[in-house]
matplotlib code that plots the C-alpha trace (Angstrom):
import matplotlib.pyplot as plt

x = [-119.0, -116.7, -112.9, -110.4, -107.0, -105.0, -105.8, -103.8, -105.7, -103.1, -104.3, -107.6, -108.0, -107.8, -104.5, -101.8, -99.7, -102.5, -103.7, -100.3, -99.8, -103.0, -101.4, -97.8, -97.8, -100.0, -102.7, -106.0, -108.3, -111.4, -110.6, -109.8, -113.1, -115.1, -113.4, -113.9, -117.6, -117.9, -116.4, -118.7, -121.8, -120.8, -120.3, -116.5, -115.3, -111.6, -109.1, -105.4, -103.4, -100.2, -98.7, -97.2, -94.4, -96.7, -98.5, -101.9, -102.4, -101.5, -104.0, -106.6, -106.0, -106.7, -109.8, -111.2, -112.2, -115.0, -116.4, -116.3, -113.5, -110.4, -107.6, -104.0, -101.0, -97.2, -96.6, -94.7, -93.6, -89.9, -88.1, -84.5, -82.9, -83.2, -86.0, -89.8, -91.4, -89.9, -93.2, -94.7, -92.1, -88.9, -85.7, -82.6, -79.3, -78.0, -79.5, -78.3, -80.4, -83.3, -83.0, -83.2, -86.4, -87.9, -87.0, -88.7, -91.9, -91.9, -91.4, -94.3, -96.6, -96.9, -98.7, -96.5, -93.7, -94.5, -91.6, -91.4, -89.4, -90.4, -91.5, -94.9, -96.8, -96.8, -100.4, -99.6, -97.4, -98.2, -95.4, -93.4, -92.4, -90.9, -87.8, -86.5, -87.1, -84.6, -82.3, -83.1, -80.6, -81.8, -85.4, -84.7, -82.8, -85.5, -88.1, -85.9, -85.2, -88.9, -90.0, -87.3, -88.8, -92.2, -93.8, -95.7, -94.6, -96.7, -94.7, -95.4, -94.2, -94.7, -93.2, -93.0, -89.4, -89.8, -93.0, -91.6, -88.5, -90.8, -92.9, -89.9, -88.5, -91.6, -93.5, -97.0, -98.8, -98.1, -99.7, -100.5, -98.6, -98.7, -97.4, -97.1, -96.3, -97.0, -93.8, -94.8, -98.4, -97.2, -94.6, -97.3, -99.6, -96.7, -95.7, -99.2, -98.8, -101.9, -102.3, -104.1, -104.2, -105.8, -107.8, -109.5, -106.3, -106.5, -110.2, -111.1, -108.8, -111.0, -112.7, -110.9, -108.8, -105.5, -103.9, -103.9, -107.2, -105.8, -102.9, -105.1, -107.4, -104.5, -103.1, -106.5, -107.2, -103.8, -104.4, -107.9, -106.6, -103.9, -106.5, -108.6, -105.5, -104.4, -107.8, -108.1, -104.8, -106.2, -104.3, -105.2, -106.8, -107.9, -109.7, -107.7, -108.5, -105.4, -108.0, -106.4, -104.8, -106.0, -109.8, -110.0, -112.0, -112.2, -115.1, -116.4, -113.0, -113.5, -116.9, -115.3, -112.6, -115.2, -117.2, -114.2, -113.1, -116.5, -117.0, -113.5, -113.9, -117.4, -119.6, -117.3, -114.2, -115.8, -115.2, -111.5, -112.2, -113.7, -110.8, -108.3, -110.1, -110.0, -106.3, -105.5, -107.2, -105.6, -102.1, -102.2, -104.4]
y = [-30.3, -27.6, -27.6, -25.6, -26.1, -24.3, -24.5, -24.8, -26.8, -25.9, -22.2, -20.8, -17.5, -15.5, -15.8, -17.9, -18.1, -19.4, -21.8, -23.4, -23.5, -25.6, -28.3, -28.0, -31.1, -33.2, -32.4, -31.2, -33.8, -32.1, -28.9, -30.8, -32.7, -29.5, -27.9, -31.0, -31.1, -27.5, -28.3, -31.2, -29.1, -26.5, -29.2, -29.4, -32.8, -32.0, -30.1, -29.5, -28.5, -26.5, -28.4, -27.8, -29.2, -30.5, -33.2, -31.5, -31.9, -35.5, -36.1, -34.2, -36.3, -39.5, -38.1, -36.6, -40.0, -40.1, -36.9, -38.0, -35.5, -36.2, -34.6, -34.1, -32.6, -32.4, -33.3, -30.0, -27.0, -26.7, -23.4, -22.2, -21.2, -17.4, -17.0, -16.9, -20.0, -20.4, -20.1, -23.2, -25.3, -27.1, -25.6, -26.6, -24.9, -27.0, -29.1, -32.2, -31.2, -30.4, -33.9, -35.4, -33.4, -34.8, -38.3, -37.4, -36.4, -39.8, -41.5, -39.6, -40.4, -36.9, -36.5, -33.8, -31.4, -27.8, -25.4, -21.8, -19.8, -16.2, -13.8, -12.7, -9.6, -6.5, -5.5, -1.9, -1.3, -2.3, -4.2, -5.0, -8.5, -9.7, -11.1, -11.8, -15.1, -17.9, -18.0, -19.9, -22.8, -23.5, -23.5, -25.8, -28.3, -28.3, -29.1, -31.7, -33.5, -33.6, -34.8, -37.3, -38.8, -38.9, -35.9, -33.1, -29.6, -26.9, -23.6, -20.6, -17.8, -14.1, -11.6, -11.8, -13.0, -15.8, -17.0, -17.1, -19.0, -21.5, -22.1, -22.6, -25.0, -27.1, -26.6, -28.1, -25.2, -21.7, -20.4, -16.7, -15.2, -11.5, -8.8, -10.8, -9.5, -10.8, -12.9, -14.7, -15.3, -16.5, -18.9, -20.4, -21.0, -22.4, -24.9, -25.9, -24.6, -24.4, -21.0, -20.8, -17.0, -17.0, -13.8, -14.3, -13.6, -10.1, -9.5, -10.5, -7.8, -5.0, -3.0, -4.7, -1.8, -3.7, -2.6, 0.4, 0.2, 1.9, -0.6, -3.6, -2.4, -1.8, -5.3, -6.9, -5.1, -6.1, -9.7, -9.7, -8.2, -10.9, -13.6, -12.3, -12.1, -15.6, -17.1, -15.3, -16.9, -20.3, -20.8, -23.4, -21.5, -23.2, -22.0, -22.0, -19.7, -20.1, -20.9, -20.4, -17.1, -14.0, -13.5, -16.5, -19.0, -22.7, -23.5, -20.0, -18.9, -21.3, -19.8, -16.4, -17.5, -18.9, -15.6, -13.5, -15.6, -15.8, -12.0, -11.5, -13.9, -13.2, -15.5, -15.6, -16.7, -18.8, -22.2, -21.7, -22.4, -25.8, -26.7, -25.7, -27.7, -30.8, -30.3, -29.8, -33.0, -35.0, -33.7, -33.9, -36.9]
z = [120.5, 121.9, 121.9, 123.9, 122.5, 125.2, 128.9, 132.2, 134.7, 137.4, 137.2, 138.3, 136.4, 139.6, 141.5, 139.9, 143.0, 145.2, 142.5, 142.1, 145.9, 146.1, 143.9, 145.1, 147.3, 145.0, 142.4, 144.0, 142.5, 143.9, 142.1, 138.9, 139.1, 139.5, 136.4, 134.3, 135.3, 134.2, 130.9, 130.5, 131.3, 128.7, 126.0, 125.8, 124.6, 123.8, 125.9, 125.2, 128.3, 128.1, 131.0, 134.5, 136.6, 139.4, 137.5, 137.5, 133.8, 133.9, 136.7, 134.8, 131.7, 133.6, 135.3, 132.0, 130.7, 133.3, 131.8, 128.2, 127.5, 125.3, 127.1, 125.8, 127.7, 127.5, 131.1, 131.6, 129.5, 128.6, 128.7, 128.5, 131.8, 132.3, 129.8, 130.3, 131.7, 135.2, 137.0, 135.5, 133.5, 133.7, 132.4, 130.3, 129.8, 127.0, 124.2, 126.1, 129.0, 126.7, 125.2, 128.7, 129.4, 126.2, 127.5, 130.8, 129.0, 127.3, 130.7, 132.2, 129.2, 127.8, 124.5, 123.0, 123.7, 124.8, 124.3, 125.5, 122.9, 123.5, 126.2, 127.5, 126.3, 128.5, 128.5, 129.5, 126.4, 122.9, 121.1, 124.3, 125.3, 128.5, 126.7, 123.2, 121.5, 121.1, 118.0, 114.8, 115.3, 118.9, 117.8, 114.9, 117.1, 119.8, 117.2, 115.5, 118.7, 119.7, 116.2, 116.2, 119.3, 117.6, 119.5, 117.9, 119.2, 120.8, 120.9, 123.1, 120.7, 120.4, 118.0, 114.2, 114.0, 116.6, 115.1, 111.6, 112.8, 114.7, 111.6, 109.5, 112.1, 111.8, 115.0, 114.9, 116.7, 117.7, 120.9, 121.4, 118.4, 119.3, 116.9, 113.7, 110.2, 106.7, 106.7, 110.0, 108.9, 105.5, 107.1, 109.3, 106.3, 104.1, 106.8, 107.9, 111.4, 113.6, 115.2, 118.6, 119.1, 122.7, 122.2, 125.5, 127.4, 125.9, 125.5, 129.0, 130.4, 129.1, 131.8, 134.7, 135.7, 136.0, 132.8, 130.5, 128.6, 125.5, 125.4, 125.9, 123.1, 120.7, 121.4, 120.9, 117.6, 116.3, 117.2, 115.6, 112.4, 112.1, 112.8, 109.9, 107.6, 108.6, 108.0, 104.6, 103.6, 104.4, 107.6, 110.2, 113.1, 116.3, 119.4, 122.7, 125.6, 127.8, 130.6, 133.9, 132.9, 134.7, 134.1, 131.8, 133.8, 133.0, 130.7, 130.4, 129.0, 126.1, 125.3, 125.5, 123.0, 120.6, 120.8, 120.1, 117.2, 115.6, 115.8, 114.4, 111.5, 110.5, 108.5, 105.4, 107.3, 110.0, 108.3, 108.9, 112.6, 112.0, 109.7, 112.3, 115.1, 113.0, 112.2, 115.9, 116.9, 114.1, 114.9, 118.7, 119.0]

ax = plt.figure().add_subplot(projection="3d")
ax.plot(x, y, z, "-o")
ax.set_aspect("equal")
plt.show()
């Protein structure tokens, strides 16, 4: 059994604009079927999609049953207006608007709430993010509202401060989690947060000529060291490739993620991965 805890069926790993355009009028079910068949051939039986605003993940969830795959999705990611997430999610300007989006996720049958609370890594410069994270009170309220409606929360979060605040607010999983420190790692352990570090989104950039190789390597080594530290602390670590991101192909990206995690953890820490997989499936269904 293989699990990929973070994918985006709407994306193709090659050209995000073209991929989204192919689904902009309605989900391209032929494309979705081909990707699900690939996951099935490679032994994947559980997929968790980070969502999109065109209904691709919802269509994939319905189709996945025919491939023996358990598929979970949030309907669409939710981001704050003016912050990261506009290319794929739906925005809010006030908590009232956020609450309305949570209600819409329920109407569409989403399985959980996906919130975007920090920026994206700059793969040409170690330590740089595209924008700052949201403040503590806003994160707490977003999580409280989602949990109050019975939804687990998946949080796109980078940066030590944002991840610490997200953990303390009670998110169920942190996605990516670049540039963490001891306080952020400890908060995730203390609050039983599942961390999906998506190493393949970094590792698969090596040797492609698109980004500064030294920066990519520094970002990757930092992430791997934090993965080891987190596992050693007893943290809940789950595989998730962010398949659909550039150079992270559906199916193969999941195998790449397993390989990176296994080499990073080594034999002594590898059991942490199985524990995290089980926790993710229990929490997100």
